[in-house]
C-alpha positions in Angstrom: 3.3 4.5 -105.6 1.7 4.3 -101.8 2.1 8.4 -99.4 4.6 7.8 -97.0 3.2 10.0 -94.2 0.1 7.6 -94.0 1.6 5.2 -92.1 1.6 6.3 -88.1 2.5 5.6 -84.6 0.1 2.5 -84.2 -1.6 2.1 -88.2 -2.2 3.4 -91.2 -4.5 6.2 -91.9 -5.8 8.7 -94.3 -7.9 10.6 -95.6 -10.0 8.3 -98.5 -9.3 9.3 -102.0 -6.4 11.6 -101.0 -3.9 10.0 -99.0 -5.2 6.1 -99.3 -7.0 4.8 -102.5 -7.6 1.2 -103.8 -4.0 0.3 -105.1 -2.6 1.8 -101.9 -4.2 -1.5 -100.0 -3.5 -4.0 -103.0 0.1 -2.6 -102.3 -0.5 -3.3 -98.4 -1.7 -6.5 -98.9 1.2 -7.4 -101.4 3.7 -6.0 -98.3 1.8 -7.5 -95.6 1.6 -11.1 -97.1 5.5 -11.2 -98.1 6.6 -9.6 -94.6 4.9 -12.7 -93.2 5.8 -15.0 -95.9 9.5 -14.3 -94.8 8.2 -15.5 -91.4 7.3 -17.9 -92.2 3.6 -17.4 -92.0 0.9 -17.9 -94.3 -2.7 -17.3 -92.8 -4.3 -13.4 -92.9 -7.9 -12.6 -91.1 -9.4 -10.1 -92.8 -12.2 -7.8 -91.6 -13.6 -4.0 -92.1 -15.8 -1.2 -90.6 -19.1 0.4 -92.2 -17.3 3.5 -93.9 -18.6 3.6 -96.9 -14.9 2.7 -98.9 -14.2 -0.1 -96.4 -15.6 -3.4 -98.4 -13.2 -1.8 -101.9 -10.2 -1.0 -100.1 -10.6 -4.6 -98.4 -10.9 -6.8 -102.1 -7.8 -4.8 -103.0 -6.3 -5.9 -99.8 -7.2 -9.5 -100.3 -6.1 -9.2 -104.4 -2.5 -8.4 -103.0 -1.9 -10.7 -100.6 -3.4 -13.7 -102.4 -0.7 -12.4 -104.6 1.6 -13.2 -102.5 0.8 -16.7 -101.9 -0.8 -16.0 -98.4 -4.1 -17.5 -97.8 -7.1 -14.7 -96.9 -9.7 -15.5 -94.3 -12.8 -12.8 -94.7 -14.9 -12.2 -92.1 -17.3 -9.4 -93.5 -18.2 -6.0 -91.8 -17.1 -6.5 -88.0 -15.7 -4.8 -85.0 -11.9 -4.8 -84.8 -12.1 -6.5 -81.5 -13.9 -9.1 -83.5 -11.3 -9.3 -85.7 -8.4 -9.8 -82.6 -10.9 -12.9 -81.7 -11.1 -14.8 -85.5 -6.9 -14.7 -85.1 -7.1 -15.7 -82.1 -10.2 -18.3 -82.9 -9.1 -19.4 -86.0 -5.5 -19.4 -85.2 -4.7 -17.1 -88.1 -1.0 -15.8 -88.8 -2.3 -12.6 -88.7 -4.9 -9.9 -89.1 -5.8 -7.0 -90.9 -8.9 -4.7 -90.1 -9.4 -1.4 -92.6 -10.7 0.5 -90.2 -10.0 4.2 -89.1 -11.4 4.6 -85.4 -12.8 7.2 -84.3 -11.2 9.5 -87.2 -14.3 11.8 -88.9 -15.9 10.0 -92.1 -13.4 11.2 -95.0 -11.2 9.2 -93.3 -10.1 5.5 -93.1 -7.0 2.8 -92.6 -5.8 -0.5 -91.5 -4.8 -1.9 -88.5 -1.9 -4.9 -89.0 -1.0 -7.9 -86.4 0.5 -10.6 -86.4 -1.0 -13.3 -83.9 -2.5 -11.2 -81.2 0.3 -8.1 -81.4 -0.4 -5.1 -83.4 2.5 -4.1 -86.0 3.5 -0.5 -85.1 6.2 2.0 -84.7 9.3 0.2 -86.5 7.7 -3.2 -88.2 5.5 -0.6 -89.6 7.7 1.5 -91.3 9.8 -1.9 -92.0 6.5 -2.7 -93.9 6.7 0.6 -95.8 9.6 0.2 -96.5 8.9 -3.1 -98.1 6.8 -2.2 -100.3 8.8 0.9 -101.3 11.1 -1.7 -102.9 8.6 -3.8 -104.5 10.1 -6.8 -103.9 7.1 -9.0 -102.8 6.5 -12.7 -102.2 4.9 -14.7 -105.3 2.3 -17.8 -105.2 -1.7 -18.3 -105.2 -3.3 -18.2 -101.8 -7.0 -19.3 -101.4 -9.8 -17.3 -99.8 -12.1 -18.2 -97.3 -15.5 -16.9 -96.4 -16.3 -16.5 -92.9 -19.2 -15.2 -91.5 -20.1 -17.6 -89.2 -16.7 -16.2 -85.9 -19.2 -13.4 -85.0 -22.0 -15.7 -84.1 -19.4 -17.6 -82.1 -17.3 -14.3 -81.1 -21.2 -13.5 -79.3 -21.8 -16.5 -77.5 -18.2 -17.2 -76.5 -19.0 -13.2 -74.6 -22.2 -14.6 -73.4 -20.7 -17.7 -71.8 -18.5 -15.9 -69.6 -19.9 -13.1 -68.8 -22.4 -13.8 -65.5 -24.3 -10.8 -64.1 -26.1 -11.5 -60.4 -29.2 -9.3 -61.6 -30.8 -7.3 -65.1 -29.0 -4.0 -65.7 -31.1 -1.2 -66.9 -28.3 0.4 -69.9 -28.6 2.4 -72.7 -26.3 1.7 -75.3 -25.1 4.3 -78.0 -23.0 3.0 -80.6 -22.0 5.7 -81.8 -23.1 4.1 -85.6 -20.3 2.2 -85.1 -19.1 -1.3 -85.5 -20.0 -2.0 -81.5 -24.1 -1.4 -81.8 -24.5 -4.3 -83.5 -23.0 -6.8 -81.0 -23.6 -5.8 -77.1 -26.7 -5.3 -77.2 -27.9 -8.3 -78.2 -25.0 -9.6 -75.6 -27.1 -7.6 -73.1 -30.7 -8.7 -74.0 -29.3 -12.9 -74.1 -28.1 -11.9 -70.5 -31.5 -9.9 -69.5 -30.9 -6.9 -69.0 -32.6 -4.2 -70.1 -31.1 -2.2 -72.8 -32.4 0.9 -75.1 -30.3 1.0 -78.0 -29.1 4.5 -79.0 -27.5 4.9 -82.6 -26.4 0.6 -82.6 -27.2 0.7 -87.1 -23.5 1.1 -88.3 -23.8 4.0 -90.8 -20.3 5.3 -92.6 -21.4 8.7 -92.1 -21.4 8.9 -88.8 -24.8 11.5 -88.6 -25.4 11.6 -84.9 -22.1 12.1 -83.7 -18.4 11.8 -83.9 -17.3 8.0 -82.7 -15.6 8.9 -80.0 -16.9 8.3 -76.2 -14.5 10.3 -75.0 -15.5 13.0 -75.9 -18.4 15.1 -73.8 -20.0 17.4 -76.5 -19.6 13.3 -77.8 -22.0 11.5 -75.4 -24.3 14.2 -74.9 -27.4 12.7 -76.3 -26.7 9.6 -73.9 -26.4 11.6 -70.7 -29.8 12.8 -71.0 -31.7 9.8 -72.1 -30.0 8.3 -69.1 -31.7 10.9 -67.2 -35.1 10.5 -69.0 -35.1 6.6 -68.9 -34.4 6.7 -65.1 -32.1 3.3 -66.4 -28.8 2.7 -64.4 -26.2 4.1 -66.9 -25.5 4.7 -70.5 -22.8 2.6 -72.8 -20.8 4.3 -75.5 -18.5 2.4 -78.0 -16.0 4.2 -80.5 -16.2 3.7 -84.0 -14.7 0.1 -84.2 -15.4 -0.7 -81.0 -12.0 -1.1 -78.9 -12.6 1.8 -76.5 -15.3 2.4 -74.7 -16.5 5.8 -72.4 -19.6 5.5 -69.3 -22.2 8.5 -68.2 -23.8 7.6 -64.8 -27.3 7.3 -63.8 -26.7 11.6 -63.6 -25.9 11.8 -67.4 -21.6 12.6 -65.8 -19.5 11.3 -68.3 -16.3 8.7 -66.2 -12.9 9.4 -67.7 -11.2 6.8 -69.3 -9.6 6.7 -65.4 -12.0 6.1 -63.5 -13.9 3.7 -65.3 -10.7 1.9 -64.8 -9.9 2.2 -61.4 -13.8 0.9 -60.9 -12.4 -2.1 -63.2 -9.3 -2.7 -61.3 -11.0 -2.6 -57.7 -12.9 -5.8 -59.2 -10.0 -7.4 -60.3 -7.9 -6.7 -57.4 -10.8 -7.9 -55.0 -10.4 -11.1 -56.5 -6.5 -11.6 -57.4 -5.2 -9.8 -54.6 -1.5 -8.5 -55.0 -1.5 -8.1 -58.6 0.0 -6.1 -61.0 -1.8 -3.0 -63.1 -0.2 -1.3 -66.2 -1.8 2.5 -66.3 -0.7 4.9 -69.2 0.6 8.3 -68.1 -2.8 10.7 -68.6 -4.4 8.8 -65.8 -5.1 10.4 -62.4 -3.2 10.3 -59.5 -6.1 8.6 -57.5 -5.9 5.4 -59.8 -2.4 5.1 -59.1 -2.5 5.5 -54.9 -6.3 3.2 -55.3 -4.4 0.6 -56.6 -1.4 0.4 -54.2 -3.9 1.1 -51.3 -5.8 -1.8 -52.7 -3.0 -3.9 -52.3 -2.2 -3.6 -55.7 1.2 -2.7 -58.0 0.9 0.3 -60.3 2.8 0.7 -63.0 3.2 4.0 -65.5 3.9 3.4 -69.4 3.5 4.9 -72.3 0.0 5.2 -74.0 -0.4 4.1 -76.8 -2.9 0.4 -77.3 0.1 -1.7 -78.8 2.8 -0.4 -76.3 0.6 -1.3 -73.7 -0.2 -4.7 -74.8 3.3 -5.3 -75.6 4.5 -4.3 -72.0 1.4 -6.3 -70.4 2.9 -9.5 -72.3 6.2 -9.0 -71.5 6.0 -8.9 -68.2 3.0 -11.0 -67.7 0.4 -8.3 -66.7 -3.1 -9.6 -66.7 -5.3 -5.8 -66.5 -3.7 -3.2 -68.5 -5.7 0.9 -70.1 -5.7 3.9 -70.9 -7.4 7.2 -70.5 -8.5 7.0 -74.1 -10.8 4.6 -73.1 -8.9 1.5 -73.8 -8.8 -1.4 -71.7 -6.7 -4.9 -71.8 -7.9 -7.5 -69.5 -6.2 -11.0 -69.9 -7.9 -11.9 -67.0 -11.3 -14.6 -67.8 -10.6 -12.7 -71.5 -7.8 -12.6 -74.3 -5.6 -9.8 -73.3 -7.0 -7.4 -76.0 -8.9 -4.2 -76.0 -12.5 -5.0 -76.5 -14.9 -1.9 -75.4 -17.7 -4.6 -75.9 -16.2 -7.2 -73.6 -15.0 -4.4 -71.2 -18.4 -3.1 -70.9 -20.1 -6.6 -69.9 -17.1 -6.5 -66.8 -18.1 -3.6 -66.2 -21.9 -3.9 -66.1 -21.1 -7.0 -63.3 -19.7 -5.0 -61.5 -23.3 -2.6 -61.4 -25.5 -5.9 -61.2 -23.4 -6.8 -58.1 -24.7 -3.8 -56.3 -27.9 -1.5 -55.6 -24.9 1.6 -55.0 -25.8 3.8 -58.0 -22.8 4.5 -60.3 -22.0 8.2 -59.3 -21.2 6.7 -55.6 -18.6 4.0 -56.9 -15.7 6.5 -56.2 -17.3 8.7 -53.6 -14.5 7.8 -51.1 -11.5 9.0 -53.4 -10.2 12.1 -52.5 -11.4 14.7 -54.9 -9.3 16.5 -57.5 -9.4 19.2 -60.0 -8.1 18.0 -63.8 -8.0 18.6 -67.4 -9.5 16.4 -70.0 -7.2 15.5 -72.7 -6.0 19.3 -74.2 -4.6 19.1 -77.8 -2.1 22.2 -79.3 -1.7 22.3 -82.6 2.1 21.3 -83.4 3.4 20.2 -86.4 4.8 16.5 -87.0 7.8 17.4 -87.5 8.7 19.6 -84.6 6.4 18.5 -81.4 9.0 15.5 -80.4 11.7 18.5 -80.4 9.6 20.2 -78.3 8.2 18.2 -75.8 12.0 16.9 -75.8 12.8 20.8 -75.3 10.6 21.1 -72.0 11.1 18.5 -70.5 14.6 19.2 -70.5 14.0 22.3 -68.9 12.3 21.4 -66.3 14.8 18.8 -65.6 17.7 21.2 -65.3 15.0 22.9 -62.9 15.0 21.0 -60.7 11.1 19.0 -61.2 9.7 15.6 -60.7 10.3 14.7 -64.1 9.1 10.8 -65.6 9.6 10.8 -69.1 8.5 7.1 -69.9 6.3 9.0 -72.3 6.7 12.8 -72.8 6.7 14.6 -69.3 4.9 14.0 -66.7 6.2 17.0 -63.8 4.4 15.9 -60.2 3.9 18.3 -57.3 3.6 17.8 -53.6 -0.1 18.6 -55.0 -0.9 17.7 -58.1 0.7 17.0 -61.7 1.0 18.1 -65.3 2.3 16.1 -68.6 2.9 17.0 -72.4 3.4 15.1 -74.8 3.4 14.1 -78.6 0.8 12.5 -79.8 1.4 9.3 -82.2 -1.3 10.0 -84.7 -1.8 13.2 -84.7 0.0 16.5 -85.2 -0.7 18.0 -81.5 0.9 18.2 -78.6 -1.6 16.2 -75.1 -1.5 18.4 -72.5 -3.4 17.2 -68.9 -3.2 18.5 -65.4 -4.2 17.8 -62.3 -4.2 19.4 -58.4 -6.1 19.1 -55.4 -7.4 22.6 -55.8 -8.4 24.4 -58.9 -6.5 27.1 -58.4 -3.6 25.1 -58.1 -4.8 23.1 -61.1 -4.4 26.3 -63.1 -1.1 27.3 -62.0 0.4 24.3 -62.8 -1.0 24.1 -66.3 0.0 28.0 -66.7 3.4 26.8 -65.2 3.9 24.3 -68.2 2.2 25.9 -70.9 4.4 29.3 -70.3 7.5 26.4 -71.1 5.6 24.9 -73.8 5.1 28.6 -75.6 8.7 29.4 -75.5 9.2 26.4 -77.7 6.3 26.6 -79.8 
């Protein structure tokens, strides 16, 4: 039977051989097909990343889904946003992307969609229970191969992006799934592109495919400085998250990328609402308001934010983790290939170096995301106790996702990761000394309950 621990908050994910095998994917395919059938739906599109186990796992999923009577369109190896695009373009009821995103090479997983909405949280647990019940639909679906959707996607983005001048950019594909597509699109638009690690390789031989971690961007930073290019763009393993380094090789945090995109968006869409997650800097929220926009702080998690965007009709949202969602001129899902192009549109509008884009903002001192190990069975309880203690102490606490404690001159966050057994913290203040004070205060309370 399937192992329940691989059903995480947003997707299925686990270690190949230990937690996931071909039988797992066969059962997920049967379960997901049954789930669609119960809703009167019938069509699934499937794609996968470059991990060594992916093709076999896709075939097992397909076998299971076909046996429920669902039709399956196989687009082969592709980036996650191409899978999302295929759901929209091919008018499919559901989607399955076999990927473990930025996880190490020994992992694999599966992201599931109903339309362009993610199957997550309670829906994913429902799917698990359905599989465990073994009450599957039966039928004979048909298999369709469609490789042309990749070129269709490239053309769609190329036609919807406009650069006022060629940009000199280095793309670090992280040996993930964005490497074959982003440089091609940029060259079609006349940009000067240097490729780094753009060949998909399931072993990720050069660095971990997570462009939000500074050590993974070291090679890109060095290359930008040596080539004297305008910026570097890094993509994660399945190309739904973006990282950026400026012309000096300095990495921009996810909220800074969002801030630059938000300024551009509000310039042509005055007064609009932007959603950002609880890990983002005060500078971002203040800047959105200062430029006439409305800022909403919301839960971390791509599935949470996509759902919230749809509920309240928002066109632009993003996370500290590099997920950016644009329904302005695009389709609303997190696509680092497209977002990279939108970022480069901004670069192409000016001769100002990227390092100066946010130079007018107040100087804030902040940490990156910090992780403290805490068992899955305890992490939410620890966060609840910390949250409660600060509330009872009269502090200003936003509990939309964990506890974001705001002070006059800074803030600190603790939340439970939805994907790994860790507590996530981040701290920010107007001086480094004050940032460390806030960090010490909050970590002292955390340590009481660990």
